[in-house]
C-alpha positions, 0 to 999 in steps of 0.5 A: 818348896826347894828353897826350904829343903836345904836348911831343913836337911842341913839342920837335921844333919847338924842336930844328929852330929851335936847329939852324938858328941857325948857318946863319941867322947867315950868311944875309941878313935876308930869308932869315932872316925866310923861314926863321923864317916856315917854322918858325913855320908848322910849329909852328902845324901841330903845334898844329893836329894836337894840337887835332885829336887832342884833339877826336877824343879828346873825341868818342870813344864810349869816353870818359867823365866817370865815374871810372876803376878802378885794379884791373887784372890780367895775363890771357892776355898782356894787361891786364884792368881790373875795376871797377863802380859802385853808385848810390843814388837820392833822388827826390821829385815828383808820384807816388802814395804807393803806387808807386816813381816810377821805379827803386824800388817802395817807397812815397813818404813826404812827404820823398821816397824813397831806394833802390838804383838800380843796381849794375854790374860792368865788365870792360875788356881790352887786349892789343896791338891787341885790346880788349874791354868787358863790363858787366852791370847790376842794378836795384831793382824798378820800379813793381810789376814785381817785386823787381828785374831785371838785364840785359846792357849791353855785351859786345864784342870789338874791334881797333885798326888801325894807321891809327887805325880800330877794329872792335867785334863784339858788343853795342855802342852804335849810332852815332846822334846827336852822342855816346854819350848824344845831346846830354844831360848829364842822368841822364834823357837827352833824349827821343831815348833813350825812342824807341830813338835814343840810348845804344842797345845792339844786337848787331852789328858797328861800324867807326869811322874818320877821313878828314881832319876827318871821323869816321865810324861804320858799323854792321850790327846783326843784332838788339837786345841781348835781354831778360834777367831781370825782371818783363817777358818782353821789356822786361828790357833797358837800352835801348829797343827794339821788343818783343812783348807778353806773348802774343808779338804785336808786332815784333822788330828785325833787320838794321839799318844805321847810318851817322854822320859828324861833321865837326870845324871852327871856326866864328867861333873856336868848336870845332864838330862838325857831324854827321848820322846815318842808320838803317834796319832791318827789323821782323819781325812776330810773333804776330797782330794785334788781328783775329787775323791774322798780324802783317805785317813792317815797317821803321823809318828815322831821320834826324838832324842834330846839332851840338856847339859848344864855346867856352871851357868852354861846350858847346851841343849841338843835334839834330833827328831824324825817325823812322818805325816803319812798321808796319800794325797792323790792329784796334789802337785807336791806329794811330799807336803801337808797343810798345817797352820797357826797364827791365822796363817796356813802353810805347807810343811814337808810330810817327812823330815829329820830335824837337828837342833842345838842351843847354847846359852849362858845365864848371867846375873847382874846384881850391880845393875839395879834395873836388870836382874839377869841376861841370857845370851844364846846362839841357836841352829835348827834345820828341817832336812826333808826326805822328798826328792827335790825339796830344799832344807829349811835352816834357821840361825838365831843369835840374841839375848833375853833380859829379865828386868825389874818391874815385870819386864821381859825382853828379847833382842835377837837377829835371825837368818833363814832360808826357810821360815815363814816368820823370817822375811818374805811377803806374808802370803801363803808359801811352802818354805817349810815344805818344798821351799823352791826359793832358797833365798836367805832372809834376815830379821832383827827383832826386839820384843818388849814384854810387860807382865802383870 
């Protein structure tokens, strides 16, 4: 849509100018200058409208740098696109040689490990104003929890209204943070993701609309997206959620409200998206606590300020978030932790923390390289700075690049170091690196993820 907007507006402005020339010839010089000024103002307004439309298209959650599918079929009066991806991972880092270090349960030889990361299927449907998305993922075994696991990622139906607003109903992405993946360009995301505040999929309804230079998203989520098939009863899911343990004790998310606003403007000639995000939800107590008493209900809240600045091909994204999982867990040794999980892996997370995150990236087109379309080098930092006394912070540094290549390939190559992230080093077993983090050992991981999208 945005690719057609510029020619149409420019052609309209030129047509107005050409039709006005005979009249201009009979007018005074002052009147001629005034008419030219008005026409130039109209053309400038068209340019601003185009820039605004292009900016909105960049921040929409359905946009992606991943290759798109060309497989499409007519279905029930609409168009169904069928696609998917297969991703293979190479990993080397500070891991014991009898564990898989993240996405693979195979041993790590000295030269690193290669294994299947993800296979997924995607369905996209459009029929007039009606649209829908579906995605299901399959993963290799992780850390000894079994030979593999799989889960629903996305499943929603939506409607595009004439005023440009949209509604989505089903398992969709929670509107929190500056974009679908927070500030991050990395395969590992930033630390927001691991506490359930980035790329989080839940079951509910989301409404998106614009007012002037503001883009708004409001959502109500009945519950999380659910747990599917794998070696962990409640953690077999894509995004991090509060869960119960193997005995059914803990918490479950329900009745969550979200509101996000992003204001697009120019600051000193730099395109900027200034935004805020808020989230509040209930936590239903299940089972019993460590003293054998019924688990009491709780709630959670999160507040975030974020900004994305674009100057030429540079992007600087920043975010600061405070969150609070407010629960009372009598008899639990670490009162400041709550159990969360994803990727068949339960983990302890700090109940209260502040998360700063920053990402600097550069979009480099490569027209002189036939097989390579573009490169996005990036450097990122984020940390979980915990409120609880005695808890150690969890920092994550990542540097790398994403490569968009011809033929449906998309590749990440990056080096990450962290003193508190389950996916950067370690033994693959249960730990509390996002929580108390008693062992602040800094681990390292060099990772290449090869993705083929069809």
